[in-house]
C-alpha positions as CSV (number, residue, x, y, z in Angstrom):
1,M,36.9,19.2,-20.3
2,E,34.7,18.0,-17.8
3,E,34.9,14.3,-18.7
4,E,38.8,14.6,-18.2
5,I,37.9,15.6,-14.6
6,F,35.2,13.1,-14.2
7,K,37.7,10.2,-15.3
8,C,40.1,11.3,-12.5
9,L,37.5,11.2,-9.8
10,E,36.4,7.7,-11.1
11,E,40.0,6.8,-10.7
12,E,39.6,7.9,-6.9
13,I,42.2,11.0,-7.8
14,H,40.7,13.8,-5.6
15,F,43.5,16.0,-4.6
16,V,43.1,19.0,-7.0
17,P,46.9,19.5,-7.7
18,S,47.2,15.7,-8.5
19,I,44.3,16.1,-11.0
20,R,45.9,19.4,-12.5
21,K,49.3,17.5,-12.6
22,R,47.6,14.6,-14.3
23,L,45.7,16.6,-16.9
24,H,48.6,19.0,-17.5
25,W,46.6,22.1,-16.9
26,T,47.5,25.4,-15.7
27,K,46.2,26.4,-12.1
28,K,43.8,29.0,-13.8
29,K,42.4,26.6,-16.2
30,M,41.9,24.2,-13.2
31,D,40.3,26.8,-11.2
32,M,38.0,27.9,-14.0
33,E,36.7,24.4,-14.8
34,I,36.2,23.5,-11.1
35,K,34.2,26.9,-10.8
36,H,32.1,25.8,-13.9
37,L,31.4,22.4,-12.7
38,Q,30.5,23.8,-9.1
39,Q,28.0,26.1,-10.5
40,A,26.3,23.3,-12.4
41,G,26.3,21.3,-9.2
42,K,28.3,18.3,-10.5
43,V,31.1,18.5,-8.1
44,F,32.1,19.8,-4.6
45,L,35.4,21.2,-3.4
46,E,36.4,20.4,0.0
47,K,38.4,23.7,0.6
48,D,40.2,22.5,4.0
49,T,41.6,19.4,2.1
50,N,41.6,20.8,-1.4
51,K,39.9,17.8,-2.6
52,L,37.2,17.5,-5.5
53,F,34.3,14.9,-5.0
54,F,31.2,14.2,-7.4
55,V,27.7,15.5,-6.2
56,K,25.0,13.1,-5.8
57,A,21.6,13.5,-4.7
58,G,19.5,11.1,-2.5
59,T,16.8,10.8,0.1
60,I,17.2,10.7,3.8
61,D,16.5,7.5,5.5
62,L,16.8,7.7,9.4
63,T,17.1,4.6,12.1
64,K,16.2,4.6,15.4
65,N,19.6,4.3,16.7
66,G,20.6,7.9,15.9
67,Y,22.1,7.5,12.6
68,G,20.9,7.2,8.9
69,F,21.4,6.5,5.4
70,I,21.1,8.2,2.0
71,V,19.3,6.6,-0.6
72,P,20.6,7.7,-4.0
73,E,18.5,8.4,-6.9
74,D,20.7,6.4,-9.4
75,E,22.6,3.8,-7.5
76,E,21.7,0.6,-6.0
77,E,24.0,1.1,-2.8
78,D,22.9,3.3,-0.1
79,Y,25.2,5.5,1.8
80,F,25.9,5.6,5.7
81,L,25.1,8.9,7.3
82,P,26.7,9.2,10.7
83,K,25.3,11.0,13.6
84,T,27.3,14.1,13.1
85,E,25.8,14.6,9.6
86,L,22.2,14.5,11.0
87,N,21.7,18.1,12.2
88,F,18.5,19.4,11.0
89,L,17.8,16.8,8.6
90,F,14.4,14.7,8.8
91,E,13.1,11.6,7.1
92,G,12.5,11.7,3.4
93,D,14.4,15.0,2.8
94,L,16.1,15.5,-0.6
95,V,19.6,16.3,0.0
96,S,22.9,16.8,-2.3
97,F,26.0,14.9,-0.8
98,Y,29.5,13.8,-1.8
99,S,31.3,10.7,-0.3
100,K,35.0,10.8,0.5
101,E,35.6,7.6,2.4
102,R,34.3,3.9,2.8
103,G,33.4,2.3,6.2
104,K,33.4,-1.4,7.1
105,R,30.2,-1.9,4.7
106,L,29.0,1.3,3.2
107,K,30.4,4.3,1.8
108,I,30.1,7.2,4.1
109,A,28.2,10.5,3.1
110,K,28.8,14.1,3.9
111,V,25.8,16.4,3.3
112,I,26.2,19.4,1.3
113,S,22.7,21.0,1.2
114,V,19.0,20.3,1.5
115,L,17.2,20.3,-2.0
116,K,13.7,19.6,-0.8
117,R,12.0,19.1,2.3
118,S,9.8,16.2,2.6
119,H,7.6,17.7,5.4
120,Q,5.7,20.9,4.1
121,T,2.8,20.3,6.2
122,V,2.3,18.7,9.6
123,I,-0.4,17.4,11.8
124,G,0.3,18.1,15.5
125,E,-0.8,19.0,19.2
126,Y,-0.7,22.7,20.1
127,R,0.6,23.4,23.4
128,F,1.7,26.6,25.2
129,L,3.9,27.5,28.0
130,M,4.3,30.8,30.0
131,K,7.7,32.8,30.1
132,K,7.9,35.9,31.8
133,G,4.2,36.4,31.7
134,K,4.0,35.9,28.0
135,R,2.2,33.0,26.5
136,I,4.5,30.9,23.9
137,G,2.7,28.4,21.8
138,Y,4.4,25.4,20.2
139,L,3.4,22.2,18.3
140,L,4.4,18.7,18.8
141,S,4.3,16.9,15.5
142,S,2.4,13.6,15.3
143,D,4.4,11.9,12.8
144,P,6.8,9.6,14.4
145,K,9.2,10.0,11.3
146,F,8.9,13.9,11.7
147,S,9.1,13.8,15.8
148,V,9.9,17.5,16.3
149,Q,8.7,20.5,18.5
150,M,8.0,23.6,16.7
151,R,7.6,27.2,18.0
152,V,4.1,28.5,16.5
153,K,4.6,31.6,14.2
154,N,1.0,32.8,14.3
155,D,-0.1,32.2,18.0
156,S,-3.5,32.9,19.1
157,E,-5.0,32.9,22.6
158,N,-8.1,31.5,21.2
159,W,-6.4,28.0,20.6
160,V,-7.0,25.6,23.5
161,E,-4.1,23.4,24.8
162,G,-4.4,20.0,23.6
163,S,-6.0,21.0,20.2
164,I,-5.2,18.9,17.3
165,V,-4.0,21.3,14.4
166,S,-2.7,21.2,10.9
167,A,0.1,23.4,9.9
168,N,2.4,24.7,7.3
169,V,6.2,23.9,8.2
170,I,8.7,26.9,8.1
171,Y,12.4,26.2,7.8
172,S,15.0,28.8,8.8
173,E,18.8,28.0,8.6
174,K,18.9,26.7,12.2
175,D,15.4,26.4,13.4
176,I,11.9,25.3,12.4
177,F,8.5,26.8,12.8
178,A,4.8,26.2,12.5
179,H,2.1,28.2,11.1
180,I,-1.4,26.7,12.2
181,T,-3.9,26.7,9.3
182,K,-6.8,24.6,10.9
183,V,-7.9,23.3,14.2
184,L,-9.1,19.8,13.6
185,G,-10.2,18.8,17.0
186,H,-8.9,17.9,20.6
187,R,-6.8,15.1,21.7
188,S,-9.7,13.9,23.9
189,D,-12.0,13.5,21.0
190,P,-12.9,10.0,20.0
191,G,-11.1,9.0,16.8
192,I,-8.6,11.8,16.7
193,E,-6.0,9.6,16.6
194,I,-7.0,8.0,13.4
195,T,-8.0,11.5,12.0
196,K,-4.3,12.6,12.8
197,I,-2.7,9.7,10.6
198,A,-5.2,10.0,7.8
199,L,-4.5,13.8,7.5
200,S,-0.8,13.4,7.7
201,Y,-0.7,10.8,4.6
202,G,-2.7,13.5,2.8
203,F,-6.1,12.1,2.8
204,S,-9.2,14.6,3.0
205,L,-12.2,14.3,5.5
206,D,-14.4,16.4,3.1
207,F,-14.9,17.0,-0.2
208,P,-14.5,20.4,-1.9
209,K,-17.4,22.7,-2.5
210,E,-17.2,22.2,-6.3
211,V,-17.7,18.7,-5.9
212,V,-20.7,19.1,-3.5
213,E,-22.3,21.6,-6.2
214,E,-22.0,18.9,-9.0
215,L,-23.6,16.4,-6.8
216,K,-26.9,18.6,-6.8
217,K,-27.1,17.9,-10.6
218,I,-27.3,13.9,-10.0
219,G,-30.6,12.3,-9.5
220,S,-30.9,9.8,-6.6
221,D,-32.8,7.4,-8.9
222,V,-32.2,5.8,-12.3
223,T,-34.6,7.4,-14.8
224,E,-36.3,5.9,-17.9
225,E,-34.3,7.8,-20.1
226,E,-30.9,6.6,-18.5
227,K,-32.0,2.9,-19.3
228,T,-32.5,3.6,-23.0
229,E,-30.4,1.5,-25.3
230,R,-29.3,-0.5,-22.2
231,E,-30.0,-4.2,-21.7
232,D,-32.6,-4.8,-19.1
233,F,-31.2,-7.6,-16.9
234,T,-33.8,-6.7,-14.0
235,D,-35.4,-10.2,-14.4
236,R,-32.1,-12.1,-13.7
237,V,-31.2,-13.9,-10.4
238,I,-28.6,-11.2,-9.6
239,F,-27.5,-10.2,-6.2
240,T,-24.7,-8.9,-4.2
241,I,-22.5,-10.7,-1.6
242,D,-20.4,-8.5,0.8
243,G,-19.3,-8.1,4.3
244,S,-22.1,-7.5,6.8
245,D,-20.5,-3.9,7.6
246,S,-20.3,-2.8,4.0
247,K,-22.1,0.1,2.9
248,D,-21.3,0.3,-0.7
249,F,-21.9,-2.3,-3.2
250,D,-20.2,-2.1,-6.6
251,D,-20.3,-5.6,-7.7
252,A,-23.4,-8.2,-8.2
253,V,-23.1,-11.7,-9.5
254,E,-25.2,-14.2,-11.4
255,V,-24.4,-17.9,-12.3
256,V,-26.4,-20.2,-14.4
257,E,-25.6,-23.8,-15.0
258,N,-26.2,-25.0,-18.5
259,E,-27.6,-28.4,-19.5
260,D,-24.3,-29.2,-21.3
261,G,-22.2,-28.5,-18.0
262,S,-21.1,-25.2,-19.1
263,F,-21.7,-21.9,-17.0
264,R,-22.9,-18.7,-17.6
265,L,-21.0,-16.1,-15.1
266,G,-22.4,-12.5,-15.0
267,V,-20.4,-10.1,-13.2
268,Y,-22.3,-6.7,-13.1
269,I,-20.4,-3.4,-12.0
270,A,-21.9,-0.2,-10.9
271,D,-21.6,2.0,-14.1
272,V,-19.8,4.8,-12.1
273,S,-18.5,6.5,-15.2
274,E,-22.1,7.4,-16.1
275,Y,-21.9,9.7,-13.3
276,V,-18.3,10.8,-12.8
277,K,-17.7,12.5,-16.0
278,E,-14.3,13.1,-17.4
279,G,-12.9,16.5,-16.6
280,S,-15.4,17.1,-13.9
281,A,-14.7,18.3,-10.3
282,L,-15.9,15.0,-9.2
283,D,-13.4,13.2,-11.6
284,S,-10.4,15.4,-10.4
285,E,-11.1,14.8,-6.8
286,A,-11.4,10.9,-7.6
287,F,-8.2,11.1,-9.2
288,R,-6.4,12.9,-6.5
289,R,-7.7,10.5,-3.9
290,G,-7.2,7.6,-6.1
291,T,-8.6,5.1,-4.0
292,S,-11.2,4.7,-0.8
293,L,-9.3,4.5,2.4
294,Y,-10.4,1.6,4.8
295,L,-9.8,2.7,8.6
296,A,-10.7,0.9,11.8
297,D,-13.4,3.3,12.6
298,R,-14.4,4.9,9.3
299,V,-14.0,5.0,5.5
300,L,-12.8,8.1,3.7
301,P,-14.5,7.3,0.3
302,M,-12.9,8.0,-3.1
303,L,-16.5,9.2,-4.2
304,P,-18.9,11.1,-1.9
305,H,-21.4,9.0,-0.1
306,F,-24.1,10.2,-2.3
307,L,-22.6,8.2,-5.0
308,S,-20.8,5.3,-3.3
309,N,-23.6,4.5,-1.0
310,G,-26.4,5.9,-3.2
311,I,-26.8,6.0,-6.8
312,C,-23.7,4.1,-7.6
313,S,-24.3,1.2,-5.2
314,L,-26.1,-1.8,-6.5
315,N,-28.6,-1.8,-3.4
316,E,-31.2,-4.4,-3.1
317,G,-34.6,-3.9,-4.9
318,V,-33.7,-0.7,-7.0
319,D,-32.6,-0.1,-10.5
320,R,-29.1,0.5,-11.1
321,L,-26.9,1.1,-14.1
322,V,-24.1,-1.2,-14.7
323,L,-21.3,-2.4,-17.1
324,A,-21.8,-6.3,-17.3
325,C,-18.9,-8.7,-18.3
326,I,-21.1,-12.0,-19.0
327,M,-18.8,-15.1,-19.4
328,K,-19.5,-18.5,-20.8
329,L,-17.1,-21.0,-19.1
330,S,-16.8,-24.6,-19.8
331,S,-17.4,-27.3,-17.0
332,S,-13.6,-26.9,-16.2
333,G,-13.8,-23.2,-15.7
334,K,-12.0,-22.4,-19.0
335,L,-13.4,-19.0,-20.9
336,L,-15.3,-20.0,-23.9
337,D,-16.9,-16.8,-24.9
338,F,-17.8,-13.3,-23.4
339,E,-19.6,-10.0,-24.1
340,I,-19.6,-6.8,-22.3
341,K,-22.7,-4.6,-22.3
342,E,-24.2,-1.6,-20.5
343,G,-27.3,-2.8,-18.7
344,T,-29.8,-2.1,-15.8
345,I,-29.9,-4.6,-12.9
346,R,-32.2,-4.7,-9.9
347,S,-30.5,-6.8,-7.2
348,K,-32.5,-9.6,-5.9
349,H,-30.9,-9.7,-2.3
350,R,-28.1,-8.0,-0.3
351,M,-26.5,-11.1,0.9
352,T,-23.6,-11.0,3.4
353,Y,-20.8,-13.5,3.4
354,D,-21.8,-14.9,6.7
355,E,-25.3,-15.9,5.4
356,V,-24.0,-17.4,2.0
357,N,-21.4,-19.4,4.3
358,A,-24.2,-20.7,6.5
359,M,-26.3,-21.8,3.4
360,I,-23.2,-23.6,2.0
361,E,-22.2,-25.2,5.4
362,G,-26.0,-26.5,5.7
363,D,-28.0,-24.1,7.7
364,V,-31.4,-25.0,6.7
365,E,-33.0,-22.0,8.3
366,V,-31.1,-19.6,6.1
367,Q,-31.4,-21.9,3.2
368,N,-35.3,-21.6,3.4
369,K,-35.1,-17.9,4.0
370,Y,-33.3,-17.4,0.6
371,R,-34.7,-20.4,-1.2
372,D,-35.2,-18.4,-4.3
373,I,-31.5,-18.1,-4.8
374,F,-30.1,-21.2,-3.1
375,P,-29.9,-23.1,-6.1
376,S,-27.8,-20.4,-7.7
377,I,-25.6,-20.6,-4.6
378,L,-24.7,-24.0,-5.2
379,S,-23.9,-23.6,-8.8
380,M,-21.6,-20.6,-7.6
381,V,-19.9,-23.0,-5.3
382,K,-19.4,-25.4,-8.1
383,L,-18.2,-22.9,-10.6
384,S,-15.7,-21.3,-8.0
385,K,-14.2,-24.7,-7.3
386,R,-13.3,-25.1,-11.2
387,I,-12.1,-21.7,-11.6
388,R,-9.8,-22.1,-8.7
389,E,-8.4,-25.6,-9.7
390,R,-7.7,-24.0,-13.2
391,R,-5.8,-21.2,-11.7
392,T,-4.1,-23.5,-9.4
393,K,-2.9,-25.5,-12.2
394,M,-1.6,-22.3,-14.0
395,G,0.4,-21.7,-10.9
396,A,-1.5,-18.8,-9.2
397,L,-0.2,-18.1,-5.6
398,D,-2.6,-18.3,-2.6
399,F,-0.8,-16.8,0.4
400,D,-3.9,-16.9,2.5
401,L,-2.2,-14.6,5.3
402,S,-4.1,-14.1,8.4
403,E,-5.6,-10.7,8.6
404,Y,-6.6,-8.9,11.9
405,R,-8.8,-6.0,12.8
406,F,-9.6,-4.0,16.0
407,T,-13.1,-3.4,17.4
408,L,-13.0,0.1,19.1
409,N,-14.5,1.3,22.3
410,E,-16.7,4.6,22.4
411,D,-13.7,6.8,23.0
412,G,-11.8,5.2,19.9
413,S,-9.4,3.2,21.8
414,P,-8.7,-0.4,20.7
415,K,-11.2,-2.9,22.3
416,E,-10.1,-6.4,20.9
417,V,-8.3,-7.7,18.1
418,I,-10.3,-10.2,15.8
419,A,-8.9,-12.5,13.1
420,E,-10.6,-12.2,9.8
421,V,-11.2,-15.5,8.2
422,R,-11.6,-16.2,4.4
423,R,-14.2,-18.9,3.9
424,T,-15.9,-20.4,1.0
425,A,-18.0,-17.5,0.0
426,E,-15.2,-14.9,0.4
427,K,-13.0,-16.8,-2.0
428,M,-16.0,-17.6,-4.3
429,I,-16.4,-13.8,-5.1
430,E,-12.6,-13.3,-5.4
431,D,-12.7,-15.9,-8.0
432,F,-15.4,-14.4,-10.1
433,M,-14.1,-10.8,-9.9
434,L,-10.6,-12.2,-10.9
435,M,-12.4,-13.9,-13.9
436,A,-13.9,-10.6,-15.0
437,N,-10.8,-8.6,-14.5
438,E,-8.7,-11.0,-16.6
439,T,-11.3,-11.2,-19.3
440,V,-11.7,-7.4,-19.7
441,A,-7.8,-7.1,-19.7
442,Y,-7.6,-9.9,-22.4
443,Y,-10.0,-7.9,-24.5
444,M,-8.5,-4.6,-24.4
445,N,-5.1,-6.2,-25.0
446,I,-6.0,-8.1,-28.2
447,L,-7.5,-5.1,-29.3
448,H,-4.5,-2.9,-28.5
449,Y,-6.8,-0.3,-26.9
450,P,-5.6,2.3,-24.2
451,C,-5.9,0.3,-20.8
452,I,-4.5,0.5,-17.3
453,Y,-3.5,-3.2,-16.3
454,R,-2.6,-4.2,-13.1
455,V,0.7,-5.7,-13.3
456,H,3.1,-7.8,-11.1
457,E,6.5,-8.5,-12.6
458,K,8.6,-11.4,-12.1
459,P,10.5,-11.5,-8.8
460,D,14.1,-10.2,-8.5
461,A,16.5,-13.2,-8.5
462,E,18.6,-12.0,-5.7
463,K,15.7,-11.4,-3.3
464,M,14.0,-14.6,-3.9
465,A,17.3,-16.4,-3.3
466,A,17.6,-14.6,0.0
467,A,14.1,-15.8,0.8
468,L,14.5,-19.1,-0.2
469,D,17.7,-19.7,1.9
470,I,15.7,-18.7,5.0
471,V,12.8,-21.2,3.8
472,R,15.6,-23.9,3.9
473,H,15.9,-23.6,7.7
474,F,12.3,-24.8,8.0
475,H,13.2,-28.1,6.1
476,I,10.8,-27.3,3.3
477,P,12.0,-29.6,0.1
478,F,12.2,-27.5,-3.0
479,K,14.5,-27.6,-6.2
480,Q,16.7,-24.8,-6.5
481,T,16.9,-23.8,-10.4
482,K,19.5,-21.6,-12.3
483,N,16.8,-20.0,-14.3
484,A,14.2,-17.5,-13.3
485,I,11.7,-18.8,-10.7
486,H,8.4,-19.8,-12.0
487,S,5.1,-19.2,-9.9
488,K,4.6,-22.9,-9.9
489,Q,7.6,-23.4,-7.9
490,I,6.9,-21.0,-5.2
491,Q,3.4,-22.5,-5.2
492,E,4.7,-25.9,-4.3
493,I,6.8,-24.1,-1.5
494,L,3.8,-22.4,-0.2
495,N,1.8,-25.9,-0.2
496,A,4.6,-27.7,1.4
497,G,4.8,-25.0,4.3
498,K,1.0,-25.4,4.9
499,E,1.8,-28.8,6.6
500,T,4.2,-26.9,9.1
501,P,3.8,-24.7,11.8
502,Y,5.6,-22.0,9.8
503,A,3.1,-21.7,7.1
504,E,2.2,-18.1,7.7
505,L,6.0,-17.1,8.1
506,I,6.8,-18.7,4.9
507,S,4.0,-17.0,3.1
508,D,5.2,-13.8,4.4
509,L,8.9,-14.2,3.6
510,I,8.0,-15.1,0.2
511,L,5.4,-12.3,-0.3
512,R,8.0,-9.9,1.0
513,S,10.6,-11.0,-1.8
514,L,8.1,-10.6,-4.7
515,Q,7.8,-7.5,-6.5
516,K,5.2,-5.0,-5.6
517,A,2.0,-5.0,-8.0
518,K,1.3,-1.9,-9.6
519,Y,-0.6,-0.1,-12.4
520,S,0.8,0.4,-15.7
521,S,-0.1,1.1,-19.4
522,Q,1.7,-1.6,-20.5
523,N,0.3,-5.4,-20.2
524,L,3.4,-6.8,-18.2
525,G,1.5,-9.8,-16.9
526,H,0.6,-10.8,-13.4
527,F,3.3,-13.1,-11.8
528,G,1.3,-13.9,-8.7
529,L,-1.9,-14.7,-10.2
530,A,-0.1,-16.5,-13.3
531,M,-2.1,-14.4,-15.7
532,R,-0.9,-13.1,-18.9
533,D,-3.8,-10.4,-18.9
534,Y,-4.9,-8.6,-15.8
535,C,-6.8,-5.2,-14.9
536,H,-8.9,-3.8,-12.4
537,F,-12.4,-3.7,-13.6
538,T,-14.7,-4.6,-10.7
539,S,-14.4,-1.8,-8.1
540,P,-14.9,1.8,-9.8
541,I,-16.6,3.1,-6.6
542,R,-13.3,2.7,-4.6
543,R,-10.6,2.5,-7.3
544,Y,-9.7,5.1,-10.0
545,P,-7.9,2.4,-12.3
546,D,-11.2,0.8,-12.5
547,L,-13.2,4.0,-13.5
548,M,-10.5,4.6,-16.3
549,V,-11.1,0.9,-17.5
550,H,-14.6,1.7,-17.7
551,R,-14.1,4.8,-19.6
552,M,-11.9,3.0,-22.2
553,L,-14.3,0.3,-22.8
554,K,-17.0,3.1,-23.6
555,K,-15.0,5.1,-25.8
556,F,-13.5,2.4,-27.8
557,V,-16.0,-0.7,-27.5
558,L,-19.4,0.3,-26.6
559,H,-19.7,3.8,-28.1
560,P,-16.8,3.9,-30.5
561,G,-16.0,7.4,-32.1
562,E,-13.0,9.3,-33.0
563,I,-10.8,6.3,-32.4
564,E,-7.5,7.6,-33.7
565,K,-8.0,11.0,-31.9
566,N,-8.7,9.0,-28.6
567,M,-5.9,6.5,-29.2
568,I,-3.4,9.4,-29.4
569,K,-5.1,11.2,-26.6
570,Y,-5.2,8.2,-24.2
571,N,-1.9,6.5,-25.2
572,T,-0.2,9.9,-24.2
573,V,-1.6,10.3,-20.7
574,M,-2.3,6.6,-19.6
575,E,1.0,5.9,-18.0
576,S,1.2,9.1,-16.1
577,I,-2.4,8.2,-14.7
578,A,-1.2,4.8,-14.0
579,L,1.8,5.9,-12.0
580,A,-0.3,8.4,-9.9
581,N,-2.8,5.7,-9.0
582,S,0.2,3.4,-8.1
583,K,1.5,6.2,-5.6
584,S,-2.1,6.9,-4.4
585,E,-2.3,3.0,-3.4
586,R,1.0,2.8,-1.7
587,Q,-0.2,5.8,0.2
588,S,-3.4,4.2,1.2
589,V,-1.6,0.9,2.3
590,E,0.9,2.8,4.2
591,C,-1.8,4.9,5.9
592,E,-3.9,1.8,6.9
593,R,-0.8,0.0,8.2
594,A,0.2,3.2,10.3
595,C,-3.4,3.1,11.8
596,Q,-3.0,-0.7,12.5
597,D,0.5,-0.1,14.1
598,M,-0.7,2.8,16.2
599,L,-3.8,0.7,17.5
600,S,-1.7,-2.3,18.1
601,A,0.8,-0.1,20.2
602,W,-2.2,1.6,21.9
603,Y,-3.8,-2.0,22.7
604,M,-0.5,-2.9,24.4
605,E,0.0,0.3,26.2
606,N,-2.7,-1.2,28.7
607,R,-0.7,-4.3,28.8
608,I,2.6,-3.5,30.1
609,G,3.9,-6.4,32.0
610,E,1.6,-9.1,30.6
611,S,3.0,-12.0,28.9
612,F,2.1,-13.5,25.4
613,H,3.3,-16.3,23.4
614,G,4.6,-15.7,19.9
615,V,6.9,-16.8,17.2
616,V,10.0,-15.1,15.7
617,S,9.0,-13.4,12.6
618,S,12.1,-11.8,11.4
619,L,15.8,-10.9,12.4
620,T,17.8,-7.8,12.4
621,S,21.4,-6.8,13.6
622,F,20.1,-5.2,16.7
623,G,17.1,-7.6,17.7
624,F,14.2,-9.6,16.3
625,F,10.4,-9.1,15.7
626,V,7.9,-11.6,17.5
627,R,4.5,-11.9,16.2
628,L,2.0,-12.8,18.7
629,D,-0.9,-15.2,18.5
630,S,-3.2,-12.3,18.1
631,G,-1.4,-11.1,14.8
632,I,0.4,-8.0,16.7
633,E,3.9,-7.7,16.2
634,G,6.7,-6.2,18.7
635,F,10.3,-6.0,18.8
636,V,13.0,-7.6,21.1
637,A,16.1,-5.4,21.3
638,F,19.4,-7.0,22.0
639,Q,20.1,-4.3,24.5
640,N,17.1,-5.4,26.7
641,L,18.4,-8.8,27.0
642,K,21.1,-10.2,29.3
643,D,23.0,-12.2,27.0
644,Y,25.0,-10.7,24.4
645,Y,23.6,-11.8,21.0
646,E,25.0,-11.6,17.6
647,F,23.3,-11.9,14.0
648,D,24.6,-14.9,12.1
649,V,23.7,-13.6,8.6
650,E,25.0,-16.8,7.0
651,N,22.9,-19.0,9.1
652,Y,20.1,-16.7,9.4
653,R,19.8,-16.9,13.2
654,I,20.7,-15.1,16.3
655,V,23.1,-16.6,19.0
656,S,24.5,-16.0,22.5
657,E,26.5,-18.3,24.5
658,N,23.6,-19.7,26.0
659,H,20.8,-19.3,23.5
660,L,20.0,-19.5,19.6
661,Y,17.1,-18.1,17.9
662,E,15.7,-18.8,14.4
663,V,12.5,-17.5,12.6
664,G,9.7,-19.6,13.4
665,D,10.9,-20.5,16.9
666,S,8.2,-20.4,19.8
667,V,8.8,-18.0,22.3
668,D,7.3,-16.4,25.5
669,V,7.5,-12.5,25.7
670,T,6.7,-9.8,28.1
671,V,5.4,-6.3,26.9
672,L,8.2,-3.9,28.2
673,K,6.9,-0.7,26.6
674,A,4.5,0.5,24.0
675,S,3.7,3.9,22.4
676,R,0.9,4.9,20.2
677,I,2.8,8.0,19.6
678,E,6.0,6.2,18.2
679,R,3.6,3.2,17.1
680,T,6.1,0.8,18.6
681,I,5.9,-2.3,21.0
682,D,8.9,-3.3,22.8
683,L,9.0,-6.9,24.2
684,V,11.4,-8.8,26.2
685,L,11.9,-12.5,26.5
686,E,10.6,-13.9,29.6
687,E,13.5,-16.2,30.3
688,E,16.2,-13.8,30.1
689,G,15.0,-10.1,30.1
690,I,16.1,-7.3,32.3
């Protein structure tokens, strides 16, 4: 019966008498069927018009302009949500809705009910006011996507105004309340702004008691018993190369150049799985966190510091347990043979990128200081070059985007912006880690053993075409193909762009048009790296997927036992683990970006009225973004300009009677407003601002 009603609705017949007439049903039968479908949540009857509509579900996506959209669960097209429909709805809420008309561009949604609130907890600032001699506490949310003020249900005179607290959110039909669960600090505490953001994304500052208790059973040194049946690599020239501020070292390297021109590349990774046992409290917490979080003033590690900086860290001069991927590579960097072993190493040196780069660039003093490993460094440079050349021939993409970080004052405020530069040493270690990751993934794939792969699927044709349309405005020559684009074509565009002032913008445009890399139990290949097989093996201290790959190597390769039983077990759960890891990674990236946005806005709060140079980085229908030379990005709103501007979508530019701006144009801007709370920076063009 319902199929017949659905067919009418699909044909845009919504008036109930018209549907009944079309189906030749009695009124009683019609009413009964509608009631049944309403109870099942499939249709909505608009009583004042007597019209019937499909019920859909979707997520609220709000804009700064006071309207929003509903992103449906099973459709590609979003629905427009006018201001009149936004009463008591918040970013991310899951709602049921129906659509009865279409606007100029999108269908218009009418919300029926909230199915699930996205904000169940909140981090905010406690304040109070006195009313008729009575203290009334309220909470100001710190989340710009949930910018609400809530009355505190469990108010206490013990709480100090300005305290930063966590609270449960309580929704009633027409109001919203907060039930404070913990006081986290005070708004004047150094680093509290970053703490608020980290907690709002679900990251924890401390480890549970169960984890702390388990740590007591783990020794701080490798015992002779633990070394049993492991290969002894302690006499080899193995060392770590990391950033100067790194505290944990989960990878060490070794390169030996053979007489025939081939190379032995050893990548030695901390054997975290030896200490974080499956099913333990440590394991559960590591899985929940999924990844270490790197913020401006701290690291929130996936594993407790006792492990990440201690027994699992490949510190200089001490014995540590490792999983080794030892590869034989040809003189051109091609993999000839490999073996994966459990072993023990003793790192010869804790090298920094700066020291290794100094050696490579001819600093004799540093070369003499580390004369015992200098020959190895030279071999590493040679091998890295061969590996990179080979990867480039295969079509690997190198975006080489600039990265920026903030140094902080003692009070936690941003002091200065520093550009991060990837030099030879950084790229060299990246090449070796990529080689090991590819080799392990290849091995697991040919054996058909369960594994978590790092995958990057081919780009969506429409998104890529849109990006390339913009790239044309930079006068970059490239061939448009009817077939799916190959990574080599993108590589050619990026290389051509490097010769122009728009190199970074082109890289950014292309990167945004690609699919997001993720984790999967299926080996779907890695488009960006131009690799058929790829996984994450080299960072088990800070990424849970790497830890899982180590476990699979042990269970199926190094210590095989009950293979059939384990195949069934891990093939059943591996995809859900991969999905959870992908989600954890997205949360981490979003949290790090939110902290960066907050610090950028805070940095600019002290520079209101100052002028900066930048380039137009992207356009919208209500303004455009400008990336300053410092790397900070701000927004120029049309409403803050004298001229009347329009967004010329076809030619991807914005135009007024007197001006025209395209992506890549150089502009001088003045800081109009900045808010670390909203994490926004408003700029105005110098030549025509208000």
